[in-house]
C-alpha positions as CSV (number, residue, x, y, z in Angstrom):
1,M,2.7,24.0,42.9
2,I,0.1,21.3,43.3
3,A,-1.4,22.1,39.9
4,N,2.1,21.9,38.4
5,Y,2.6,18.4,39.8
6,K,-0.8,17.3,38.6
7,F,0.0,18.5,35.1
8,K,3.3,16.6,35.1
9,D,1.6,13.5,36.3
10,L,-1.0,13.9,33.5
11,I,1.7,14.1,30.9
12,S,3.6,11.1,32.3
13,S,0.4,9.1,32.4
14,S,-0.5,10.0,28.8
15,F,2.9,8.9,27.6
16,M,2.5,5.7,29.5
17,L,-0.9,5.0,28.1
18,V,0.2,5.8,24.5
19,T,3.2,3.5,24.8
20,I,1.1,0.6,26.1
21,L,-1.4,1.2,23.3
22,I,1.4,1.1,20.7
23,I,2.7,-2.2,22.2
24,L,-0.8,-3.7,21.9
25,L,-1.1,-2.5,18.3
26,S,2.4,-3.9,17.5
27,I,1.2,-7.3,18.7
28,T,-2.3,-7.3,17.1
29,G,-0.6,-6.9,13.7
30,Y,0.6,-10.4,13.9
31,L,-3.0,-11.6,14.3
32,G,-4.1,-10.0,11.0
33,K,-5.0,-13.3,9.4
34,F,-8.0,-13.5,11.8
35,N,-9.5,-10.1,11.0
36,Y,-9.1,-7.2,8.6
37,I,-8.9,-4.6,11.3
38,L,-6.2,-6.5,13.1
39,D,-4.3,-6.7,9.8
40,L,-4.6,-2.9,9.3
41,T,-2.6,-2.5,12.6
42,A,0.3,-4.4,11.1
43,H,1.2,-1.7,8.6
44,F,2.6,1.1,10.8
45,K,5.7,-0.5,12.3
46,L,7.8,2.5,11.4
47,Q,5.5,4.9,13.1
48,Y,5.3,2.6,16.2
49,L,9.1,2.6,16.3
50,V,9.3,6.4,16.2
51,I,6.7,6.7,19.0
52,G,8.6,4.2,21.0
53,F,11.8,6.2,20.8
54,C,9.9,9.4,21.7
55,A,8.5,7.7,24.8
56,F,11.9,6.3,25.7
57,F,13.6,9.8,25.7
58,F,10.7,11.3,27.6
59,F,10.9,8.6,30.3
60,L,14.7,9.0,30.3
61,L,14.4,12.7,31.0
62,T,11.8,12.2,33.7
63,R,13.7,9.2,35.2
64,N,10.6,7.0,35.1
65,K,12.0,3.4,35.3
66,I,8.8,1.6,34.6
67,G,8.2,3.8,31.6
68,L,11.7,3.1,30.4
69,V,11.1,-0.6,30.5
70,I,7.8,-0.4,28.7
71,S,9.2,2.0,26.0
72,V,12.2,-0.3,25.4
73,G,9.8,-3.2,24.9
74,C,7.9,-1.1,22.4
75,I,11.2,-0.3,20.5
76,L,12.4,-3.9,20.4
77,L,9.0,-5.2,19.2
78,N,9.2,-2.9,16.1
79,L,13.0,-2.6,15.6
80,V,13.2,-6.3,14.8
81,E,10.8,-5.7,11.9
82,I,12.4,-2.5,10.6
83,V,16.2,-3.1,10.8
84,P,16.4,-6.0,8.2
85,W,15.2,-3.6,5.5
86,Y,18.3,-1.5,5.9
87,L,20.9,-4.2,6.0
88,P,22.9,-4.6,2.8
89,Q,22.1,-7.7,0.8
90,S,24.5,-10.1,-0.9
91,A,24.8,-9.8,-4.7
92,I,23.4,-13.2,-5.6
93,A,23.4,-12.6,-9.4
94,A,26.4,-10.4,-9.6
95,E,28.8,-12.9,-11.2
96,T,26.3,-14.4,-13.7
97,T,24.4,-11.3,-14.9
98,V,23.5,-11.1,-18.6
99,G,22.2,-7.5,-18.5
100,Q,20.6,-4.8,-16.5
101,L,17.0,-3.4,-16.5
102,K,15.5,-0.3,-15.0
103,V,11.9,-0.7,-14.0
104,F,9.5,2.1,-13.1
105,Q,6.1,1.8,-11.4
106,S,3.5,4.4,-10.4
107,N,0.0,4.5,-9.0
108,V,-1.0,7.6,-11.0
109,L,-4.3,8.2,-9.1
110,Y,-7.2,8.1,-11.6
111,N,-8.4,11.7,-10.9
112,N,-4.9,13.2,-10.9
113,K,-4.6,15.6,-13.8
114,K,-0.9,16.3,-13.6
115,Y,-0.2,14.0,-16.6
116,S,3.0,15.9,-17.5
117,K,4.6,15.3,-14.2
118,V,4.4,11.5,-14.6
119,I,5.5,11.6,-18.2
120,S,8.4,13.9,-17.4
121,L,9.7,11.7,-14.7
122,V,9.5,8.6,-16.9
123,R,11.4,10.5,-19.6
124,E,14.1,11.5,-17.0
125,E,14.5,8.0,-15.7
126,K,14.4,6.3,-19.1
127,P,13.2,2.9,-17.8
128,D,13.1,-0.3,-19.8
129,I,9.8,-1.3,-18.3
130,A,7.0,0.8,-16.7
131,V,3.9,-0.3,-14.9
132,F,1.0,2.2,-14.1
133,V,-2.1,1.4,-12.0
134,E,-5.3,3.4,-11.4
135,V,-5.2,4.2,-15.1
136,S,-8.4,5.8,-16.1
137,E,-9.4,6.0,-19.8
138,V,-8.1,9.6,-19.8
139,W,-4.8,8.4,-18.3
140,A,-4.6,5.7,-20.9
141,K,-4.7,8.3,-23.7
142,E,-2.2,10.6,-22.0
143,L,0.3,7.8,-21.4
144,A,0.4,7.1,-25.1
145,A,2.8,10.0,-25.2
146,L,5.5,7.5,-24.0
147,K,5.3,5.4,-27.1
148,D,8.5,6.9,-28.5
149,L,10.4,5.8,-25.4
150,L,8.5,2.6,-24.6
151,P,6.9,1.5,-27.9
152,Y,5.3,-1.7,-26.7
153,S,2.3,-1.6,-24.4
154,V,-0.8,-3.3,-23.2
155,I,-3.6,-1.8,-21.1
156,S,-6.2,-3.7,-19.0
157,Q,-9.1,-1.3,-18.5
158,D,-11.2,-2.8,-15.7
159,S,-13.5,0.2,-15.5
160,Y,-13.5,3.8,-16.6
161,N,-11.3,4.9,-13.6
162,F,-9.3,1.7,-12.9
163,G,-6.9,0.0,-15.2
164,T,-3.4,-1.3,-15.4
165,A,-0.8,-0.4,-18.1
166,L,2.4,-2.1,-19.0
167,F,4.9,-0.3,-21.2
168,S,8.2,-1.8,-22.5
169,K,11.2,-1.1,-24.7
170,F,11.1,-4.7,-25.7
171,P,8.3,-6.6,-27.6
172,L,5.7,-8.1,-25.3
173,E,5.1,-11.7,-25.9
174,K,2.6,-14.2,-24.5
175,V,0.4,-11.4,-23.2
176,S,-2.5,-12.4,-21.0
177,L,-4.9,-10.7,-18.6
178,E,-5.3,-12.8,-15.5
179,Q,-8.2,-12.4,-13.1
180,F,-6.4,-14.1,-10.1
181,Q,-9.6,-14.1,-7.9
182,G,-9.8,-10.3,-7.6
183,P,-12.0,-7.7,-9.3
184,R,-9.0,-6.3,-11.2
185,K,-7.0,-8.1,-13.9
186,T,-3.3,-8.5,-13.8
187,I,-1.2,-8.1,-16.9
188,V,1.2,-11.0,-17.6
189,A,3.7,-10.7,-20.4
190,T,7.1,-12.1,-21.4
191,I,10.0,-10.1,-22.8
192,K,13.2,-11.5,-24.2
193,Y,16.3,-9.7,-22.9
194,R,19.7,-10.8,-24.2
195,G,18.4,-14.2,-24.9
196,K,16.7,-14.6,-21.6
197,E,12.9,-14.8,-21.2
198,V,11.6,-12.6,-18.3
199,I,8.0,-12.6,-17.2
200,V,6.7,-9.2,-16.2
201,M,3.5,-8.7,-14.3
202,G,1.6,-5.5,-13.4
203,T,-1.0,-5.8,-10.7
204,H,-3.3,-3.9,-8.3
205,P,-5.0,-6.0,-5.6
206,N,-8.0,-4.5,-3.9
207,Y,-7.6,-2.1,-0.9
208,P,-8.5,-3.9,2.5
209,L,-10.3,-1.1,4.3
210,Q,-13.5,-3.1,4.3
211,K,-13.9,-6.9,4.8
212,I,-14.8,-7.6,1.2
213,G,-11.7,-5.7,-0.1
214,F,-9.6,-7.6,2.5
215,I,-10.9,-10.9,1.2
216,H,-10.4,-10.0,-2.5
217,R,-6.8,-8.8,-1.8
218,N,-5.9,-11.9,0.0
219,S,-7.5,-14.2,-2.5
220,Q,-5.7,-12.5,-5.3
221,L,-2.3,-12.8,-3.5
222,Q,-2.9,-16.5,-3.0
223,A,-4.0,-17.1,-6.6
224,M,-0.9,-15.2,-7.8
225,A,1.3,-17.2,-5.5
226,D,-0.2,-20.5,-6.9
227,Y,0.6,-19.2,-10.4
228,L,4.1,-18.0,-9.7
229,V,5.3,-21.2,-8.0
230,K,4.8,-23.0,-11.4
231,V,6.9,-20.4,-13.3
232,N,10.5,-21.4,-14.2
233,N,11.6,-18.1,-15.9
234,S,12.8,-15.0,-14.2
235,V,10.0,-12.9,-12.8
236,I,9.4,-9.2,-12.1
237,V,6.1,-8.3,-10.4
238,M,5.2,-4.7,-9.9
239,G,2.2,-2.7,-8.6
240,D,0.3,-1.2,-5.8
241,F,-0.3,-4.3,-3.6
242,N,-2.2,-2.5,-0.8
243,I,-0.2,-4.4,1.7
244,T,3.0,-3.8,3.7
245,M,5.8,-6.1,4.5
246,W,4.5,-6.7,8.0
247,S,1.2,-8.3,7.2
248,P,0.9,-12.0,7.7
249,F,-0.6,-12.3,4.2
250,Y,2.5,-10.6,2.7
251,K,4.8,-12.9,4.5
252,R,2.8,-15.9,3.3
253,F,3.0,-14.7,-0.3
254,I,6.8,-14.3,0.0
255,E,7.2,-17.6,1.7
256,E,5.3,-19.5,-1.0
257,T,6.7,-17.7,-4.1
258,K,10.3,-17.2,-2.9
259,L,10.3,-13.8,-4.5
260,K,12.2,-10.9,-2.9
261,N,11.2,-7.3,-2.4
262,G,13.3,-4.9,-4.4
263,R,13.5,-2.4,-1.5
264,F,15.2,-5.1,0.7
265,G,18.5,-3.6,1.9
266,F,17.5,-0.1,0.7
267,G,15.1,0.9,3.5
268,V,11.4,0.9,4.2
269,Q,10.7,3.5,1.5
270,P,7.1,4.5,2.3
271,T,5.0,5.3,-0.8
272,W,1.4,6.1,0.4
273,P,-0.1,8.5,1.4
274,N,2.6,10.9,0.3
275,F,0.5,13.9,1.4
276,L,0.8,12.6,5.0
277,P,4.5,11.7,5.3
278,L,4.3,10.9,9.0
279,L,1.7,8.2,8.3
280,S,3.1,7.0,5.0
281,I,3.5,3.3,4.6
282,P,5.2,1.0,1.9
283,I,2.4,-0.6,-0.1
284,D,3.9,-0.3,-3.7
285,H,6.3,-3.2,-4.4
286,C,8.6,-4.6,-7.0
287,F,9.1,-8.3,-6.5
288,V,11.8,-10.3,-8.3
289,S,12.9,-13.9,-8.5
290,E,16.0,-15.0,-6.7
291,N,18.3,-14.9,-9.7
292,I,17.7,-11.2,-10.2
293,Q,20.0,-8.8,-8.3
294,V,18.6,-5.5,-7.2
295,I,21.2,-2.8,-7.9
296,R,19.2,0.1,-6.4
297,S,15.7,0.8,-5.2
298,R,14.3,4.3,-4.6
299,T,11.1,6.3,-4.6
300,G,10.5,9.0,-7.2
301,R,9.3,12.6,-6.6
302,D,5.8,13.7,-6.2
303,V,3.8,13.5,-9.4
304,G,0.5,14.7,-8.2
305,S,-0.7,11.2,-7.0
306,D,-1.3,10.1,-3.5
307,H,1.4,7.5,-4.2
308,L,5.1,8.1,-4.8
309,P,6.5,6.3,-7.8
310,M,9.2,3.6,-7.4
311,I,12.3,3.0,-9.6
312,T,14.3,-0.2,-9.3
313,D,17.5,-1.0,-11.1
314,L,18.0,-4.7,-11.7
315,A,20.6,-7.1,-13.0
316,I,19.3,-10.3,-14.6
317,G,21.2,-13.5,-13.7
318,D,21.3,-17.0,-15.1
């Protein structure tokens, strides 16, 4: 009997410690601008929320009042960051739309050899614009199979394994490869759609798992923000940004550019790592200017990469 009580106390104490730890991690994420490790703790708000609910129900069943209070605090800390992504958004451009575009994006993973899976999904979705990152030289050759569907393209090959590709149904004008303070170039091009000029960008900031990558990613985001604030045309920016919506650097980028995330109102939509769904986080984004209405945003099926593709249906406004 004594051993049974000790076991129950151990379980209860473990839940309490885990919940307190999750609360601390939920708070440290807001301090990410001071340290790359603190910034990494910002990306798992959805997981923190799920753990908070699990702890809440455990403490409810065991009638632990202190545990209930602590778990509710954990839930509220993360719920405030999650709920807005599921709230329907107003159709800003609905009454002034001049046409609709479907855009597709995918981090194909440079050593992924399932080329046909990516190409088949693109053919099924029939996008007007597609952006691919982690395009190796082999991938660049394989993606040429899409020329019949998306005849206009530009590829920025930063290295043998890493590159960015932009494919389009419409002629690409004013094409440039911008460095934006990072090791990888960003493709910037203009398309004309029903008389409207739309700037399309494909990008892949560095991953922040080390301090140097953290610095490069943040420097690139800041340089891109400085560029975008001077742009007057409609803008679509797509790619693997290696950042979630809860990082202070993401929030600064959005605040400065006034762009909106295409998934806003459609849910968190985690994209990486798709082989660990319980730990998956949303780091692939489609950003659009305020006069573009997002009709729908969703993730695509597994194409052999560690990222899920994203498909976004847009309506271009005046």
